[in-house]
Backbone bond lengths (Angstrom), bond angles and torsions (degrees), N, CA, C in turn:
res aa  C-N    CA-C-N  psi(-1)  N-CA   C-N-CA  omega(-1)  CA-C   N-CA-C  phi
1 M - - - 1.545 - - 1.475 108.98 -
2 L 1.361 120.31 -40.81 1.393 118.33 -178.21 1.543 112.89 -66.22
3 G 1.327 115.80 -37.38 1.450 121.29 178.18 1.535 114.27 -68.96
4 A 1.325 111.26 -38.22 1.474 118.17 179.35 1.515 113.77 -65.08
5 I 1.370 113.84 -38.50 1.469 120.76 175.69 1.470 111.64 -61.18
6 N 1.362 110.95 -41.15 1.509 119.03 -178.76 1.523 113.36 -67.85
7 I 1.310 114.54 -57.43 1.444 119.28 -169.91 1.571 114.07 -74.81
8 N 1.359 115.01 -19.73 1.459 117.48 179.24 1.487 111.55 -98.59
9 G 1.317 120.42 3.83 1.454 121.14 179.59 1.517 111.05 59.21
10 S 1.309 116.00 46.85 1.485 118.01 -179.40 1.527 115.38 -61.97
11 G 1.322 116.37 151.11 1.425 120.46 176.71 1.528 113.73 -85.39
12 V 1.300 117.31 -1.37 1.419 121.47 178.17 1.613 108.91 -118.02
13 S 1.311 115.04 166.11 1.458 121.14 -178.39 1.538 110.55 -131.35
14 I 1.289 115.68 150.44 1.489 119.04 171.48 1.412 114.17 -61.72
15 D 1.361 116.62 -17.78 1.467 121.60 178.79 1.527 110.65 -66.07
16 E 1.287 118.23 -19.88 1.425 123.25 -176.66 1.517 116.83 -77.79
17 V 1.308 116.54 -13.78 1.479 120.99 -177.10 1.514 109.24 -96.11
18 T 1.365 117.14 169.75 1.410 122.95 178.98 1.545 108.67 -103.40
19 P 1.355 119.04 110.05 1.466 119.72 -179.18 1.563 110.86 -66.99
20 I 1.318 113.53 133.11 1.510 119.45 178.82 1.499 108.80 -110.07
21 A 1.303 118.58 -57.26 1.477 121.10 -175.55 1.498 113.94 -162.16
22 R 1.330 114.94 140.05 1.456 121.17 168.15 1.544 105.37 -88.12
23 I 1.338 119.33 141.16 1.449 115.76 -173.98 1.569 114.65 -124.87
24 T 1.337 116.18 -43.81 1.482 116.03 -173.34 1.516 109.88 -144.49
25 D 1.389 112.56 161.98 1.439 121.71 169.00 1.523 107.54 -114.62
26 D 1.319 115.90 137.25 1.523 121.36 -178.20 1.516 108.48 -134.78
27 Y 1.286 117.03 120.27 1.455 124.38 -169.97 1.583 108.49 -87.46
28 D 1.332 115.77 143.93 1.431 122.91 172.66 1.504 112.85 -86.77
29 V 1.318 120.02 146.84 1.386 124.36 173.90 1.581 107.96 -122.76
30 L 1.292 112.06 151.73 1.488 119.55 174.01 1.549 109.24 -96.86
31 V 1.237 119.64 127.38 1.494 122.90 -174.24 1.508 109.58 -132.40
32 V 1.361 114.93 152.10 1.466 124.46 171.48 1.507 106.20 -136.70
33 P 1.363 118.99 167.17 1.388 124.31 176.44 1.505 112.12 -60.11
34 A 1.269 120.04 148.48 1.491 123.36 -175.18 1.531 109.36 -59.58
35 D 1.387 120.13 -32.26 1.391 121.48 -177.81 1.517 114.35 -94.40
36 S 1.385 117.37 12.14 1.370 124.47 179.43 1.569 109.43 -65.62
37 P 1.392 117.54 145.47 1.465 119.35 176.45 1.503 110.17 -71.27
38 Y 1.269 124.08 -14.95 1.476 127.20 -176.49 1.474 108.60 -77.64
39 E 1.372 116.42 123.03 1.469 120.60 177.99 1.486 110.96 -113.14
40 T 1.314 119.19 -11.35 1.520 121.14 178.22 1.540 108.28 -141.00
41 L 1.360 113.66 166.45 1.448 121.88 173.74 1.515 109.80 -56.72
42 D 1.367 118.16 -42.64 1.440 120.82 -179.44 1.513 111.27 -59.48
43 D 1.363 114.87 -40.50 1.521 116.97 178.25 1.517 110.98 -57.73
44 V 1.346 117.53 -42.28 1.469 118.73 -177.42 1.438 110.21 -68.50
45 M 1.351 121.31 -45.46 1.466 122.62 -178.99 1.463 113.40 -65.78
46 A 1.331 119.09 -34.85 1.440 123.44 179.13 1.520 110.53 -64.29
47 E 1.346 115.16 -43.73 1.466 122.14 179.57 1.565 107.35 -66.76
48 M 1.257 119.60 -41.67 1.474 122.82 179.66 1.487 112.06 -62.35
49 A 1.338 115.64 -39.21 1.456 120.59 -178.31 1.472 112.24 -63.93
50 K 1.242 123.83 -19.31 1.454 127.82 -177.96 1.498 108.34 -67.57
51 D 1.388 117.20 -44.35 1.411 122.65 -178.52 1.495 109.86 -162.47
52 P 1.392 113.50 80.28 1.504 119.11 -172.54 1.535 115.87 -54.97
53 R 1.277 118.49 -32.39 1.485 119.77 -178.49 1.555 111.56 -71.23
54 N 1.253 116.03 -20.28 1.487 121.97 -179.74 1.472 115.56 -104.36
55 F 1.397 114.23 14.74 1.467 120.92 174.94 1.498 108.60 -114.52
56 P 1.312 118.85 96.62 1.426 123.09 -171.26 1.533 110.97 -79.59
57 W 1.352 114.35 124.21 1.422 123.27 174.21 1.556 111.88 -104.23
58 G 1.346 116.90 146.22 1.393 121.09 172.85 1.496 115.88 -113.54
59 G 1.313 119.72 150.84 1.426 123.17 178.65 1.509 108.60 -169.73
60 G 1.309 114.63 -169.38 1.488 119.74 -179.51 1.534 110.50 -79.83
61 S 1.326 116.69 -152.79 1.460 121.79 -171.44 1.467 110.62 -64.38
62 L 1.361 116.80 162.15 1.452 124.35 179.49 1.524 109.04 -60.69
63 G 1.317 119.09 130.24 1.416 124.97 -178.65 1.512 111.83 88.33
64 S 1.319 119.17 3.31 1.450 121.44 -177.13 1.536 110.64 -71.97
65 L 1.355 115.31 166.41 1.445 122.05 171.32 1.493 110.48 -50.55
66 D 1.327 116.49 -44.42 1.510 121.31 177.25 1.474 111.92 -50.17
67 Q 1.344 118.44 -49.85 1.394 119.79 -175.64 1.542 109.67 -70.29
68 M 1.393 119.02 -36.11 1.451 121.34 178.23 1.560 109.86 -62.52
69 I 1.298 117.08 -38.92 1.445 118.40 -179.38 1.518 110.10 -66.42
70 I 1.346 116.78 -46.47 1.470 119.54 179.75 1.558 111.42 -60.59
71 A 1.306 112.97 -40.36 1.533 117.15 -179.95 1.536 111.20 -65.56
72 Q 1.381 113.39 -38.83 1.475 112.85 -179.21 1.532 110.01 -75.02
73 L 1.373 122.41 -33.11 1.438 123.67 172.83 1.548 109.95 -57.70
74 A 1.359 117.53 -45.96 1.410 120.48 177.67 1.590 111.47 -58.52
75 E 1.256 116.76 -45.12 1.457 119.71 178.59 1.482 109.93 -62.09
76 E 1.311 120.77 -43.51 1.466 125.03 -178.21 1.574 107.20 -63.32
77 A 1.326 117.62 -29.41 1.498 120.91 -177.97 1.529 112.32 -90.10
78 G 1.323 114.61 3.56 1.456 120.18 178.95 1.524 113.73 80.02
79 I 1.347 115.20 24.51 1.475 120.16 179.72 1.487 109.12 -109.29
80 D 1.289 120.21 139.68 1.462 123.67 179.44 1.473 108.78 -64.65
81 P 1.361 120.45 120.07 1.447 123.42 179.55 1.523 113.21 -53.41
82 K 1.263 116.10 -32.08 1.532 118.99 179.71 1.468 114.63 -71.02
83 E 1.354 116.53 -7.60 1.464 124.18 176.84 1.511 112.52 -85.46
84 V 1.371 113.00 -17.09 1.483 116.95 -176.92 1.516 114.16 -57.83
85 N 1.296 118.76 130.61 1.456 122.37 174.69 1.535 108.28 -93.27
86 Y 1.357 111.16 91.79 1.470 116.41 -174.58 1.535 109.39 -103.55
87 M 1.357 114.71 132.63 1.490 118.92 -179.52 1.513 106.05 -119.05
88 A 1.324 113.85 116.86 1.485 119.29 -178.18 1.475 111.20 -78.35
89 H 1.355 118.34 139.97 1.469 124.16 177.85 1.508 110.02 -126.43
90 S 1.350 117.14 165.85 1.396 121.84 -174.94 1.518 115.80 -87.85
91 G 1.285 116.17 -14.96 1.490 123.21 -177.85 1.497 116.40 178.59
92 G 1.328 113.69 178.42 1.418 120.26 -173.05 1.505 114.03 -64.51
93 A 1.325 116.22 -42.67 1.468 119.67 -179.22 1.546 111.99 -61.76
94 E 1.289 116.02 -38.03 1.480 120.41 177.25 1.546 108.49 -69.40
95 L 1.295 119.64 -39.83 1.411 120.57 177.70 1.566 113.69 -63.51
96 A 1.382 114.46 -44.58 1.406 118.82 179.10 1.528 112.57 -59.21
97 T 1.351 114.19 -40.79 1.486 121.65 176.19 1.483 111.26 -60.81
98 A 1.322 117.27 -46.99 1.420 122.84 -178.77 1.562 113.29 -61.97
99 L 1.357 113.50 -38.54 1.487 120.44 179.13 1.568 106.64 -65.57
100 M 1.290 117.61 -51.25 1.484 120.76 -174.55 1.524 114.06 -68.83
101 S 1.332 115.42 -23.01 1.434 120.85 -178.56 1.492 110.02 -88.62
102 G 1.335 119.13 -11.22 1.490 123.64 -175.52 1.487 115.44 84.74
103 T 1.313 118.68 8.28 1.492 117.03 -178.78 1.506 109.06 -74.26
104 I 1.321 122.21 -27.18 1.413 122.61 171.61 1.541 107.48 -126.34
105 D 1.345 118.34 155.50 1.465 122.55 -177.12 1.533 111.09 -91.53
106 A 1.309 117.63 -30.28 1.461 120.91 -176.42 1.568 107.20 -155.90
107 S 1.300 112.71 157.41 1.524 117.62 -178.99 1.547 106.74 -141.55
108 V 1.379 112.03 152.81 1.448 124.02 172.13 1.582 104.24 -125.92
109 S 1.276 115.00 122.01 1.476 119.28 173.88 1.539 108.92 -163.66
110 G 1.326 115.57 178.58 1.496 117.75 -176.91 1.548 112.24 -61.02
111 Y 1.301 115.12 145.30 1.486 119.73 -178.80 1.534 112.19 -55.88
112 N 1.321 118.27 -36.40 1.491 119.49 -179.01 1.523 110.71 -69.00
113 D 1.351 119.01 -20.85 1.485 118.43 178.40 1.517 108.87 -66.09
114 F 1.370 116.40 -29.52 1.454 117.78 -173.28 1.489 115.36 -117.30
115 A 1.389 118.30 -0.01 1.480 119.74 -175.13 1.529 115.04 -51.23
116 D 1.327 116.27 -47.79 1.428 120.53 -176.15 1.579 112.43 -60.74
117 Q 1.321 113.41 -41.70 1.439 120.35 -176.13 1.628 108.83 -75.64
118 I 1.313 113.96 -33.17 1.489 115.26 173.69 1.555 110.38 -66.43
119 E 1.312 117.26 -43.87 1.504 121.37 -176.84 1.552 107.37 -65.27
120 A 1.302 116.44 -31.52 1.507 122.20 -176.02 1.553 108.93 -79.39
121 G 1.326 117.89 -11.68 1.456 122.53 -179.69 1.534 113.08 82.77
122 R 1.302 117.65 17.94 1.451 116.37 178.75 1.507 113.98 -94.45
123 L 1.376 118.29 -20.58 1.391 124.47 173.23 1.500 111.68 -125.43
124 K 1.307 118.59 156.66 1.450 122.42 176.57 1.540 110.60 -129.95
125 M 1.337 114.89 140.17 1.469 121.97 178.32 1.478 112.04 -88.54
126 L 1.372 113.28 136.46 1.440 118.42 174.24 1.511 116.17 -117.32
127 G 1.356 115.73 4.69 1.466 114.98 177.41 1.511 109.07 170.88
128 I 1.355 116.72 159.46 1.411 122.58 -178.13 1.569 106.29 -133.88
129 S 1.343 115.31 147.32 1.444 122.05 -172.39 1.560 114.47 -88.31
130 A 1.337 115.30 20.20 1.485 118.74 179.35 1.507 110.09 -87.04
131 E 1.344 118.14 162.33 1.472 122.79 175.19 1.465 112.50 -71.77
132 E 1.326 115.12 -33.43 1.513 121.18 177.61 1.519 107.60 -132.51
133 P 1.404 113.42 164.76 1.471 117.74 176.64 1.503 111.36 -56.53
134 V 1.360 114.75 147.91 1.431 122.96 -177.17 1.545 108.44 -108.73
135 D 1.302 117.25 125.58 1.466 119.96 177.00 1.542 110.86 -58.36
136 G 1.265 115.01 129.31 1.505 122.44 174.25 1.517 109.86 91.61
137 I 1.333 119.71 -2.29 1.490 117.96 175.97 1.495 106.27 -124.03
138 D 1.331 116.66 104.25 1.431 123.68 -166.45 1.570 112.85 -87.18
139 T 1.297 115.16 74.68 1.480 119.35 176.26 1.542 106.42 -156.38
140 P 1.325 119.54 149.85 1.451 123.00 -178.48 1.509 110.29 -73.18
141 T 1.294 116.23 153.38 1.467 121.41 173.90 1.513 110.26 -68.64
142 M 1.273 117.45 158.83 1.421 123.16 173.06 1.547 113.66 -64.59
143 I 1.333 113.24 -34.29 1.468 119.87 174.52 1.474 111.32 -63.42
144 E 1.349 118.52 -43.28 1.491 122.81 -179.70 1.534 108.57 -59.69
145 Q 1.314 118.99 -27.52 1.459 124.37 -176.12 1.455 112.35 -94.92
146 G 1.364 119.95 8.16 1.396 123.63 171.72 1.515 115.06 95.82
147 Y 1.311 117.94 12.14 1.447 122.94 179.94 1.557 109.15 -116.28
148 D 1.291 117.66 114.23 1.434 123.22 -175.97 1.517 110.07 -75.38
149 V 1.304 117.04 68.99 1.424 121.75 -175.47 1.563 106.56 -133.91
150 S 1.375 117.14 114.86 1.439 119.13 176.28 1.509 109.62 -149.07
151 L 1.286 117.26 99.53 1.462 123.96 -178.74 1.556 108.96 -126.14
152 V 1.317 115.04 145.93 1.446 120.98 -176.21 1.543 106.67 -118.06
153 N 1.337 113.49 136.62 1.483 118.15 171.45 1.457 112.60 -91.33
154 W 1.410 114.45 93.92 1.444 120.42 -174.41 1.515 109.21 -85.48
155 R 1.284 118.89 153.35 1.454 124.92 178.66 1.478 110.88 -116.33
156 G 1.335 116.22 142.50 1.471 119.45 177.96 1.509 110.26 -144.17
157 V 1.318 113.87 167.29 1.463 124.05 176.98 1.492 110.60 -113.10
158 V 1.339 118.00 122.54 1.484 119.95 176.98 1.601 106.87 -126.84
159 A 1.310 110.67 166.22 1.438 117.72 -175.78 1.537 108.67 -129.66
160 P 1.341 122.24 171.80 1.454 121.44 177.70 1.465 112.59 -66.54
161 P 1.316 120.20 162.16 1.510 124.73 174.26 1.483 109.95 -72.86
162 G 1.306 111.05 163.54 1.479 119.60 173.10 1.463 118.83 77.08
163 L 1.396 117.92 14.46 1.447 121.60 179.10 1.608 110.69 -71.73
164 E 1.300 114.40 154.24 1.494 118.97 173.78 1.557 109.79 -71.66
165 D 1.268 117.30 148.90 1.458 121.81 -179.04 1.585 112.11 -51.94
166 E 1.341 113.34 -43.39 1.494 115.40 -178.24 1.584 111.51 -67.53
167 D 1.281 117.25 -32.09 1.516 120.99 175.35 1.565 108.56 -68.28
168 I 1.350 120.45 -41.44 1.406 121.35 179.02 1.554 110.05 -62.58
169 E 1.331 116.40 -46.86 1.419 120.48 -176.32 1.625 110.05 -64.60
170 E 1.385 114.46 -36.45 1.480 116.87 179.19 1.570 108.63 -63.91
171 L 1.329 118.73 -40.94 1.439 120.26 -178.78 1.551 109.84 -66.34
172 R 1.300 115.58 -39.02 1.503 120.21 179.75 1.487 110.74 -67.73
173 T 1.362 116.78 -33.36 1.417 119.27 -179.53 1.538 108.34 -70.06
174 I 1.352 116.56 -42.58 1.465 119.89 177.39 1.510 109.69 -56.01
175 M 1.345 117.51 -45.45 1.478 120.58 -178.50 1.522 112.00 -64.21
176 R 1.270 116.44 -38.47 1.497 119.36 179.16 1.591 106.79 -62.23
177 E 1.273 119.82 -43.51 1.447 122.84 -178.63 1.603 109.27 -64.61
178 V 1.335 115.93 -39.32 1.413 118.29 -179.97 1.492 111.03 -67.83
179 L 1.370 118.43 -45.62 1.444 121.65 -176.74 1.497 113.84 -69.89
180 E 1.357 117.84 -19.94 1.484 119.84 177.09 1.500 113.08 -93.22
181 S 1.320 119.63 3.60 1.446 121.65 -173.98 1.517 111.60 -87.00
182 D 1.291 115.71 155.86 1.516 122.68 174.13 1.516 111.94 -62.65
183 T 1.318 113.54 -39.45 1.434 119.51 -178.79 1.568 109.18 -59.87
184 W 1.336 118.90 -42.29 1.459 119.40 177.13 1.511 112.31 -69.41
185 A 1.269 116.03 -32.70 1.451 117.68 175.65 1.585 113.45 -61.12
186 D 1.327 114.70 -38.51 1.433 123.45 172.87 1.482 113.40 -62.40
187 V 1.334 115.05 -41.49 1.480 121.14 -179.58 1.568 107.81 -62.65
188 L 1.286 117.70 -47.21 1.455 124.11 177.93 1.541 110.73 -52.89
189 E 1.355 115.04 -53.05 1.399 118.79 -176.60 1.556 112.65 -65.02
190 R 1.298 116.69 -38.39 1.517 121.69 -174.71 1.509 106.43 -68.91
191 N 1.302 120.72 -37.76 1.440 123.74 -171.91 1.567 111.64 -94.36
192 Q 1.300 118.18 -0.17 1.503 120.28 -176.73 1.579 110.16 59.10
193 W 1.346 113.56 36.63 1.512 118.57 178.73 1.541 104.94 -96.24
194 A 1.395 112.74 144.63 1.438 118.64 171.77 1.450 112.12 -93.99
195 D 1.348 119.32 139.59 1.468 123.57 -175.82 1.577 105.23 -77.30
196 S 1.297 118.22 120.81 1.451 122.90 174.81 1.502 110.25 -129.58
197 S 1.352 115.77 36.39 1.502 119.03 -172.75 1.534 115.54 -63.57
198 L 1.277 112.73 134.77 1.465 121.81 173.07 1.533 107.93 -142.08
199 I 1.272 116.91 142.93 1.460 123.81 -174.19 1.563 111.58 -123.09
200 G 1.354 114.39 141.98 1.447 116.03 170.42 1.509 117.08 62.47
201 E 1.379 117.57 -131.82 1.421 122.11 -176.54 1.521 111.34 -58.99
202 D 1.325 119.05 -36.45 1.528 121.79 -179.26 1.541 108.50 -60.17
203 Y 1.419 117.78 -42.68 1.378 122.43 178.16 1.555 111.44 -70.07
204 E 1.283 118.75 -36.12 1.468 120.36 175.26 1.518 112.26 -59.35
205 K 1.249 116.74 -43.19 1.452 124.16 178.99 1.501 109.48 -66.67
206 N 1.315 117.78 -46.96 1.538 122.55 178.43 1.477 109.03 -62.20
207 L 1.272 121.56 -43.74 1.399 124.60 178.00 1.510 115.34 -55.32
208 A 1.372 116.82 -42.31 1.457 123.19 178.45 1.557 105.82 -67.23
209 E 1.319 119.91 -41.69 1.448 121.92 -179.55 1.496 111.92 -64.53
210 E 1.354 118.22 -43.00 1.485 122.55 178.59 1.530 110.18 -61.80
211 R 1.367 117.83 -43.71 1.400 122.43 178.33 1.505 114.11 -56.36
212 A 1.393 114.55 -41.07 1.470 121.04 -178.52 1.535 107.86 -69.48
213 I 1.383 116.17 -35.83 1.480 115.49 -179.87 1.497 112.73 -69.30
214 V 1.336 116.90 -39.95 1.436 121.68 177.55 1.469 111.72 -64.25
215 D 1.309 119.85 -44.81 1.465 124.49 -179.66 1.515 109.76 -59.01
216 D 1.414 112.41 -44.51 1.468 118.11 -179.75 1.501 113.19 -59.65
217 I 1.372 114.28 -42.87 1.442 119.33 -176.35 1.558 111.18 -60.75
218 W 1.369 113.49 -46.78 1.425 116.97 -177.25 1.492 111.95 -71.64
219 K 1.310 120.24 -27.34 1.419 124.83 174.19 1.537 110.62 -67.87
220 Q 1.372 116.18 -43.84 1.465 120.67 179.14 1.500 109.22 -64.54
221 L 1.364 117.87 -32.31 1.461 118.91 -176.14 1.565 111.34 -86.72
222 G 1.308 117.00 5.86 1.415 121.86 173.14 1.513 117.26 87.62
223 Y 1.349 114.73 17.93 1.460 119.40 -178.28 1.590 110.23 -99.24
């Protein structure tokens, strides 16, 4: 959302919402079809470097974390990020279909978008956007492969602007109860999500920091 607001020149800002809670971190992985000739991240970037505009990538919406990671990988490989042929998709199922049909050559998106197809042997992972290896996700980090790219797709809960203080605190109390529950712990484990919970003012501060990071990334990439 932060990236989409930035790259699309939106007339609204994340500052207009009421932050309630940050809840999880979700890492992106780079995948290609199982029968792809690419076996490493280096293979993908070397092929892309030959003709960036004719190497189609897939990911989520314009300005998404997926697009930021691909743009940063391009820059790390000495390719102009503006040359990236990025095709936005509405979700993981659509991305998997595009990969297996040959519409796109590679994709970066959340691990859970591709987990079923990876387990079925239809897609293979070539890297993850975490700073360190992630338990349960068997692929090297992009950093381990020589690309200084590590971004996390964090999730948060926000509410409309203009709420009364007591309504804001009620929502935050509800989220505290959810995040401390055994049910939520099971959800985190099942989905390979990392707990990054922050409530109230801590989340407000974090949101401002994350916005600055995203703005700086797009600025550095020439957008």
